[in-house]
Backbone as a ProteinNet text record, in pm:
[ID]
protein_1_A
[PRIMARY]
MIKNPLKYLFVIIVFSLSIASPAPVCAQGADLAGEYTVAGWDPGRDAGDLPDYKGWVELKPWGDAWKYRGFMDGHSYVGVGLYDAATATLSLSFSSEDGAETGLTVLVASGDGFLGRWVFSGVGEGIPGREKWTRKQ
[TERTIARY]
7834	7884.2	8030.2	8129.8	8290.7	8256.5	8308.8	8289.6	8431.4	8536.6	8627.2	8721.3	8723.5	8764.7	8984.7	8914.2	9172.7	9177.9	9065.5	9157.6	9117.8	9038.5	9017.3	9165	9183.1	9282.5	9453.8	9460.9	9596.6	9589.7	9460	9491.9	9524.8	9443	9480	9572.9	9656.3	9831.3	9916	9905.9	10013.3	10006.3	9850.7	9839.2	9937.9	9891.9	9918.5	10051.6	10144.5	10272.5	10364.7	10287.9	10363.1	10508.8	10447.6	10552.6	10668.9	10679.5	10786.5	10880	10936.9	11086.1	11116.8	11053.9	11030.6	11196.2	11205.1	11351.4	11360.1	11397.7	11496.7	11521.3	11528.3	11618.6	11553.1	11585.4	11500.7	11551.6	11529.7	11574.2	11710.8	11727.5	11859	11922.1	11918.4	12010.1	12017.4	11920.1	11927.2	11806.7	11818.8	11711.5	11616.1	11515.3	11396	11335.5	11385.6	11344.7	11401.7	11312.3	11367.8	11199.4	11186.9	11117.3	11125.9	10981.1	11001	10876.1	10899.1	10792.1	10645	10559.4	10491.8	10405.3	10430.8	10287.8	10179.8	10038.8	9888.4	9814.6	9722.8	9613.1	9572.5	9443.8	9332.5	9205.5	9209.5	9088.1	9068.1	9138.6	9077.5	9106.7	9235.7	9309.4	9497	9475.2	9570.7	9729.9	9778.8	9982.8	10065.2	10010.6	10112	10003.5	9921.5	9859.6	9877.4	9873.6	9946.7	9902.9	9963.5	9920.2	9794.4	9753.5	9593	9667.9	9718.2	9771.8	9900.1	10016.7	10164.4	10159	10324.8	10265.6	10408.4	10399.3	10498.8	10464	10570.9	10581.9	10685.2	10644.8	10796.2	10793.2	10868.9	10873	11012.4	10959.8	11075.1	11022.6	11120.7	11128.1	11097.2	10973.7	10856.3	10960.5	11009.5	11043.7	11075.7	11011.3	11019.3	10936.2	10825.2	10760.5	10780	10688.4	10672.9	10613.1	10658.4	10527.4	10531.2	10387.2	10405.1	10357	10393.6	10297.7	10332	10249.9	10218.8	10090.6	10132.1	10054.8	10047.9	9876.7	9834.7	9765.3	9724.8	9594.5	9572.8	9520.2	9544.8	9475.5	9510.4	9496.5	9662.2	9624.3	9733.6	9687.1	9768.1	9781.4	9896.8	9859.8	9938.6	9872.5	10023.9	9967.9	10072.7	10112.9	10198.3	10163.2	10289.8	10302.2	10413.1	10465.5	10569.4	10624.4	10714.7	10837.5	10860.1	10836.5	10915.6	10986.7	11090.9	11245.8	11234.7	11150.8	11191.6	11115.8	10963	10956.7	10953.9	11081.3	11081.1	10933.2	10806.2	10755.2	10692	10611.7	10570	10430.2	10341.3	10193.1	10191.3	10130.5	10074.7	9915.4	9859.8	9764.2	9804.8	9635.2	9643.1	9503.9	9500	9424.6	9433.2	9322.1	9366.8	9358.2	9422.5	9429.4	9307.2	9179.3	9040.2	9002.6	9036.4	8965.3	8895.9	8862.5	8768.2	8803.6	8899.9	8937.7	9058.8	8999.9	9102.6	9133.4	9246.5	9260	9382.7	9458.9	9569.4	9641.1	9777.4	9884.3	10010.9	9966.6	10117.5	10172.9	10367.5	10435.3	10553.4	10592	10707.1	10838.5	10958	11055	11131.4	11132.9	11195.7	11249.3	11389.1	11491.9	11512.6	11472.5	11503.5	11356.2	11263.3	11158.2	11065.1	10957.1	10841.6	10713.7	10696.3	10568.1	10435	10335.3	10212.5	10072.2	9985.2	9868	9833.6	9660.8	9637	9443.5	9376.5	9189.4	9178.2	9067	9020.1	8951	8908.2	8824.9	8651	8571.1	8464.7	8395.2	8464.4	8445.7	8502.1	8391.7	8378.2	8364.2	8427.5	8370	8499.8	8595	8713	8847.8	8798.7	8881.7	9017	9148.5	9272.4	9281.7	9353.6	9432.7	9601.2	9689	9835	9914.6	10054.3	10125.5	10276.1	10318	10466.4	10572.4	10639	10755.5	10901.1	10922.5	11061.9	11111.1	11214.2	11301.2	11370.1	11286	11410.8	11500.2	11609.1	11837.2	11813.4
18266.4	18140.7	18149.7	18077.5	18032.1	17833	17835.3	17734	17623	17689.4	17638	17718.1	17713.8	17786	17773.4	17635.2	17622	17717.1	17722.3	17801.7	18004.9	17997.1	18110.3	18184.2	18059.5	18116.8	18127.5	18009.2	18023.1	18178.6	18237.4	18345.7	18419.9	18402.8	18585.8	18539.6	18435.1	18431	18475.6	18374.1	18467.8	18596.7	18706	18847.4	18893.9	18884.2	18960.7	18938.9	18828	18793.7	18868.5	18891.4	18877.1	19020.2	19103.9	19213.6	19170.3	19055.5	18950.2	18891.3	18908.8	18816.4	18698.4	18568.4	18418.5	18414.4	18315.8	18263.8	18133.9	18032.2	17881.8	17924.9	18007	18040.3	18098.3	18035.1	18128.2	18193.6	18309.9	18459.3	18397.5	18274.9	18248.6	18218.1	18164.8	18158.5	17989.1	17915.9	17794.2	17790.4	17628.6	17626.2	17545.7	17611.2	17541	17424.3	17363.8	17256	17115.6	17020.5	16971.1	16896.3	16826.2	16751.7	16810.8	16837.9	16850.9	16829.8	16793.3	16734.7	16846.8	16889.8	16941.3	16901.2	17059.2	17033.2	17082.1	17081.2	17189.6	17192.5	17274.2	17283.6	17400.2	17283.3	17327.8	17485.7	17491.2	17621.4	17710.9	17809.7	17864.1	17772.7	17726.6	17613.7	17738	17788.4	17796.1	17747.1	17791	17683.7	17705.6	17765.7	17720.3	17651.2	17491.9	17411.7	17304.4	17178.5	17077.7	17038.4	17040.4	17005.7	16884.6	16886.1	16881.4	16736.4	16739.8	16718.3	16685.8	16602.3	16613.3	16526	16563.7	16514.5	16547.6	16500.8	16582.9	16646.6	16708.9	16758.9	16784.1	16774.1	16761.4	16911.4	17013.5	17077.1	17083.2	17084.8	17033.3	17200	17271.5	17319.7	17367.5	17416.5	17423.1	17523.3	17534.5	17670.2	17764.4	17846.5	17982.1	17955.6	17848.6	17803.5	17673	17621.3	17525.8	17438.5	17278.5	17149.4	17143.1	17156.9	17082.4	16991.1	16862.3	16738.8	16742	16692.2	16580.1	16538	16498.8	16388.3	16386.5	16491.6	16485.9	16503.2	16463	16417.2	16335.1	16211	16117.3	16106.4	16248.5	16325.2	16304.9	16282.1	16336.3	16445	16580.2	16675.4	16714.9	16816.7	16799.1	16986.5	17034.6	17162.2	17257.8	17403.8	17440.3	17629.4	17689.6	17768	17915.6	17982.5	18111.4	18125.3	18093.7	18220.4	18358.5	18472.3	18561.8	18611.1	18603	18635.9	18800.1	18907.6	19018.3	18991.9	18904.5	18875.2	18780.2	18630.7	18508.6	18423.3	18451.1	18436.6	18306.3	18156.3	18087.3	18059.5	18155.8	18129.7	17933.7	17891.1	17772.4	17748.3	17747.7	17645.4	17564.4	17412.9	17322.4	17271.7	17091.6	17019	16880	16797.5	16722.5	16601.2	16474	16425.1	16364.9	16355.1	16327.8	16471.8	16577.1	16652.8	16742.6	16713.4	16700.2	16838.8	16828.9	16993.2	17096.3	17177.7	17247	17388.6	17475.4	17615.1	17645.2	17738.5	17813.3	17871.5	17794.2	17820.1	17930.4	18024.6	18191	18098.8	18102.6	18051.8	18196	18233.7	18296.2	18215.2	18230.6	18150.2	18169.2	18080	18113	17994.2	18046.7	17961.7	17817	17718.8	17546.5	17544.8	17639.7	17589.9	17719	17701.9	17828.1	17732.9	17885	17866	18016.3	17919.3	18016.4	17956.9	18011.7	17960.4	17892.9	17838.5	17775.7	17837.8	17840.3	17790.6	17699.9	17611.1	17565.2	17666.5	17686.2	17714.6	17651.6	17788.9	17665.5	17597	17547.1	17515.1	17625	17542.8	17678	17746.2	17813.7	17991.2	18098.4	18030.2	18095.2	18138.3	18048.2	18087.6	17982.4	18041.4	17986.7	17898.1	17796.2	17706.8	17745.2	17683.9	17692.6	17583.4	17588.9	17537.2	17605.2	17504.9	17464.9	17368.8	17414.8	17297.6	17327.2	17220.1	17207.1	17140	17169.1	17067.7	16944.5	16848.7	16706.8	16717.6	16677	16643.3	16499.2
5490.3	5561.3	5477.1	5518.7	5480.9	5457.6	5273.5	5213.3	5330.4	5254.9	5323.5	5448.8	5565	5656.1	5634.9	5614.7	5648.1	5500.7	5412.4	5276.5	5378.7	5396.1	5437	5545.7	5626.7	5740.2	5639.5	5549	5511.6	5413	5393.5	5294.9	5390	5496.9	5619.3	5644	5645	5699.2	5602.7	5483.3	5389	5323	5334	5329	5434.9	5596	5670.4	5701.8	5673.4	5656.3	5499.1	5412.5	5289.3	5282.4	5364.5	5376.4	5451.6	5547.2	5602.3	5536.6	5587.1	5479.1	5520.5	5528.4	5582.9	5539.4	5708.6	5651.7	5790.1	5706.6	5772.4	5905.9	5965.4	6107	6185.4	6361.2	6408.4	6460.3	6562.4	6637.3	6669.7	6755.6	6780.8	6639.2	6597.1	6447.8	6389.5	6540.8	6530.5	6392.6	6381.9	6199.4	6265.4	6210.6	6256.7	6227	6166.3	6067.5	6216.6	6248.6	6317.3	6406.1	6519.4	6620.9	6703	6800.4	6981.1	6941.3	7178.8	7214.8	7193.7	7239.5	7294.7	7404.5	7488.5	7618.1	7562.6	7608.4	7556.9	7615.5	7661.1	7705	7640	7705	7580.5	7576.3	7520.8	7552.4	7689.2	7699	7879.3	8022.8	7935	8077.6	8102.2	8161.1	8240.9	8173.7	8147.4	8097	8276.9	8318.6	8506.9	8489.4	8506.2	8498.4	8462.2	8503.5	8413.5	8263.8	8209.2	8045.1	8057.8	7919	7918.5	7835.6	7751.5	7686.9	7604.9	7598.7	7520.3	7437.7	7279.8	7129.2	7116.9	6982.7	6909.9	6812.3	6695.9	6602.2	6536.7	6338.3	6270.3	6227.8	6237.5	6091.8	5992.6	5825.4	5760.3	5620	5589.6	5496.5	5372.4	5267.6	5237.9	5105.2	5054.5	4985.9	5058.9	5062.1	5162.3	5306.2	5300.9	5401	5454.1	5556.5	5634.6	5638.7	5650.5	5636.5	5758.9	5822.9	6011.8	5982.3	6074.6	6087.4	6291.6	6291.2	6439.8	6528.6	6629.7	6702.6	6833.5	6872.8	6997.3	7023.7	7167.6	7218.7	7127.7	7087.1	7018.8	6901.9	6824.9	6647.7	6592.1	6488.2	6386.1	6279.2	6308.4	6217.7	6151.5	6024.9	5923.9	5939.4	5866.7	5801.7	5725.2	5735.6	5653.4	5704.9	5685.2	5757.3	5743.6	5816.3	5754	5867.9	5928	5988	5960.2	6034.3	6030.3	6135.3	6076.9	6133.8	6232.7	6142.4	6261.8	6360.2	6374.1	6540.1	6574.3	6534.8	6544	6632.3	6472.1	6489.4	6345.6	6443.1	6340.3	6309.9	6259.7	6185.5	6104.8	6202.9	6114.1	6124.5	5977.2	5952.2	6007.4	6053.8	6056.1	6069.3	6041.4	6062.2	6034.5	6102.1	6185.2	5987.9	6001.9	5908.9	5829.9	5885	5846.8	5826.2	5840.7	5833.3	5881.6	6049.1	6083.9	6184.2	6241.8	6293.2	6224.1	6264.6	6188.3	6236.4	6228.4	6291.2	6255.6	6351.3	6346.1	6479	6435	6544.3	6533.9	6658.1	6610.6	6763.2	6718.5	6830.9	6775.4	6922.6	6937.6	6981.1	6881.9	6973.3	7125.5	7098	7271	7345.4	7387.9	7420.6	7317.8	7359.7	7298.2	7175.9	7161.9	7111.1	7104.1	7109.5	7096.7	7207.2	7203.1	7307.3	7246.6	7267.3	7158.1	7175.1	7087.7	7126.6	6976.7	6974.9	6893.3	6898.9	6799	6769.7	6682.5	6731.1	6559.2	6603.3	6407.9	6312.1	6321.2	6340.1	6315.2	6488.2	6540.2	6650.9	6748.2	6822.3	6975.3	7016.8	7075.1	7014	7062.1	6992.6	6925.2	7106.4	7118.1	7242.8	7251.3	7267.3	7260.1	7331.4	7288.3	7376.3	7322.6	7457.3	7453	7407.8	7408.3	7362.7	7401	7400.4	7517.9	7399.6	7256.4	7170.3	7249.5	7237.9	7342.2	7221	7162.7	7041.5	7134.4	7020.3	7073	7073.6	7191.5	7184.1	7059.1
[MASK]
+++++++++++++++++++++++++++++++++++++++++++++++++++++++++++++++++++++++++++++++++++++++++++++++++++++++++++++++++++++++++++++++++++++++++

């Protein structure tokens, strides 16, 4: 049994992306830093349906990595992640601020934001949810 699943997820992310060169710009050349609105779908739900929740997130550079903070579905979340410019992929570990929920989000740059999937660690059956991030103007 893993004692600290968030630490384990972070180690996997860092190891998986260690050969990539994280950069603070997305594939379109725009800076990743800033605020985004979020539309999300719970695990197993189709992204073609109306979103199950809405919220916002903020990304800030942190050395060669990214700090994440957000509010969705009535919960505050924080995390850290890496961006792979070669694949335009942002991978984030996250946890609710009370520590009750932890997981992983993987997003691909798309238009003026990101599209991706997320999954909780240690909760549920490993079925991912979906999110669409749109940069606030």
